[in-house]
C-alpha positions as CSV (number, residue, x, y, z in Angstrom):
1,X,122.9,81.6,142.5
2,X,119.6,82.7,144.1
3,X,116.4,83.9,142.6
4,X,117.1,87.5,143.7
5,X,120.4,87.5,141.8
6,X,118.7,86.3,138.6
7,X,115.9,88.9,139.1
8,X,118.4,91.7,139.6
9,X,120.2,90.8,136.3
10,X,117.0,90.5,134.4
11,X,115.8,93.9,135.7
12,X,119.0,95.5,134.6
13,X,118.6,94.0,131.1
14,X,115.0,95.2,131.0
15,X,116.0,98.7,132.0
16,X,118.7,98.8,129.3
17,X,116.2,97.5,126.7
18,X,113.6,100.1,127.8
19,X,116.1,102.9,127.6
20,X,117.1,102.0,124.1
21,X,113.5,101.6,123.0
22,X,112.4,105.0,124.3
23,X,115.3,106.8,122.6
24,X,114.2,105.3,119.3
25,X,110.7,106.7,119.6
26,X,110.2,110.2,118.2
27,X,107.3,112.2,119.8
28,X,105.5,114.5,117.3
29,X,102.2,116.4,117.3
30,X,99.1,114.3,116.5
31,X,98.6,115.8,113.1
32,X,102.1,115.0,112.0
33,X,101.8,111.5,113.5
34,X,98.7,110.8,111.4
35,X,100.4,112.2,108.3
36,X,103.5,110.1,108.8
37,X,101.4,107.0,109.5
38,X,99.2,107.4,106.4
39,X,102.0,108.2,104.0
40,X,104.5,105.6,105.3
41,X,101.8,102.9,105.0
42,X,100.8,104.1,101.5
43,X,104.4,104.1,100.3
44,X,105.0,100.7,101.7
45,X,101.9,99.2,100.1
46,X,102.6,100.8,96.7
47,X,106.2,99.7,96.9
48,X,105.4,96.1,97.6
49,X,102.8,96.0,94.8
50,X,105.3,97.6,92.3
51,X,108.0,95.3,93.5
52,X,105.9,92.2,92.7
53,X,105.0,93.6,89.3
54,X,108.7,93.9,88.5
55,X,109.4,90.4,89.8
56,X,106.5,89.2,87.7
57,X,108.1,90.9,84.6
58,X,111.4,89.3,85.5
59,X,110.0,85.7,85.6
60,X,107.4,85.9,82.7
61,X,108.7,86.2,79.2
62,X,105.3,87.5,78.1
63,X,104.8,90.3,80.6
64,X,103.5,93.6,79.3
65,X,106.0,95.5,81.4
66,X,108.9,93.5,80.1
67,X,107.7,94.0,76.5
68,X,107.5,97.8,77.1
69,X,111.0,97.9,78.7
70,X,112.5,95.8,76.0
71,X,110.8,97.9,73.3
72,X,112.0,101.1,74.8
73,X,115.6,99.8,75.1
74,X,115.4,98.6,71.5
75,X,114.1,102.0,70.3
76,X,117.2,103.5,71.9
77,X,119.4,101.1,70.1
78,X,120.4,99.2,73.3
79,X,120.3,95.4,72.9
80,X,119.9,93.5,76.2
81,X,120.0,89.8,76.6
82,X,117.0,88.1,78.2
83,X,118.9,86.8,81.1
84,X,120.4,90.2,81.9
85,X,117.0,91.9,81.6
86,X,115.4,89.3,83.9
87,X,118.2,89.8,86.5
88,X,117.9,93.6,86.3
89,X,114.1,93.5,86.7
90,X,114.3,91.1,89.6
91,X,116.9,93.1,91.5
92,X,114.9,96.3,90.9
93,X,111.7,94.6,92.1
94,X,113.4,93.4,95.3
95,X,115.0,96.8,95.8
96,X,111.5,98.5,95.6
97,X,110.1,96.0,98.1
98,X,113.1,96.6,100.5
99,X,112.5,100.4,100.2
100,X,108.9,100.0,101.2
101,X,109.9,97.9,104.2
102,X,112.4,100.5,105.3
103,X,109.9,103.4,104.9
104,X,107.3,101.5,106.9
105,X,109.8,100.6,109.7
106,X,110.9,104.2,110.0
107,X,107.3,105.3,110.1
108,X,106.6,103.1,113.1
109,X,109.3,105.0,115.2
110,X,107.0,107.9,115.6
111,X,104.3,108.4,118.2
112,X,102.0,111.3,119.1
113,X,102.2,113.4,122.2
114,X,100.0,111.8,124.9
115,X,100.2,108.3,123.4
116,X,101.1,105.7,126.0
117,X,104.4,103.8,125.5
118,X,104.3,100.4,124.1
119,X,103.6,97.5,126.4
120,X,107.2,96.3,126.6
121,X,108.3,99.8,127.7
122,X,105.8,99.9,130.6
123,X,107.2,99.4,134.1
124,X,104.4,97.0,135.0
125,X,105.3,93.4,135.7
126,X,103.4,90.7,133.9
127,X,101.6,88.2,136.1
128,X,101.4,85.6,133.4
129,X,103.3,82.9,135.3
């Protein structure tokens, strides 16, 4: 196997990767890009904070949120064991965090018209060794 054979195979793999990457990007007007970026970041940050609040309520028996939820369920006449409530709060908290991550990831797929492609998509070769 020669160096030119290896280079040819690597070039084909790079071209395939670039083609998949460029199909994932969605080009939108600049105003829409800014709106998507702001709101996806805001939703992601709020989701992570709320997710950790619910995780905190799941692990602490003296959490204010846990007391409010347990009181509301008690007022409705629904008795829930502490272990079940902890599990539900933890799963809900992790779900909110995952939702925020998905929203942020989808928000990064957009780019504005006129924006350059990412560095890995550029056809330029790296001279780093």
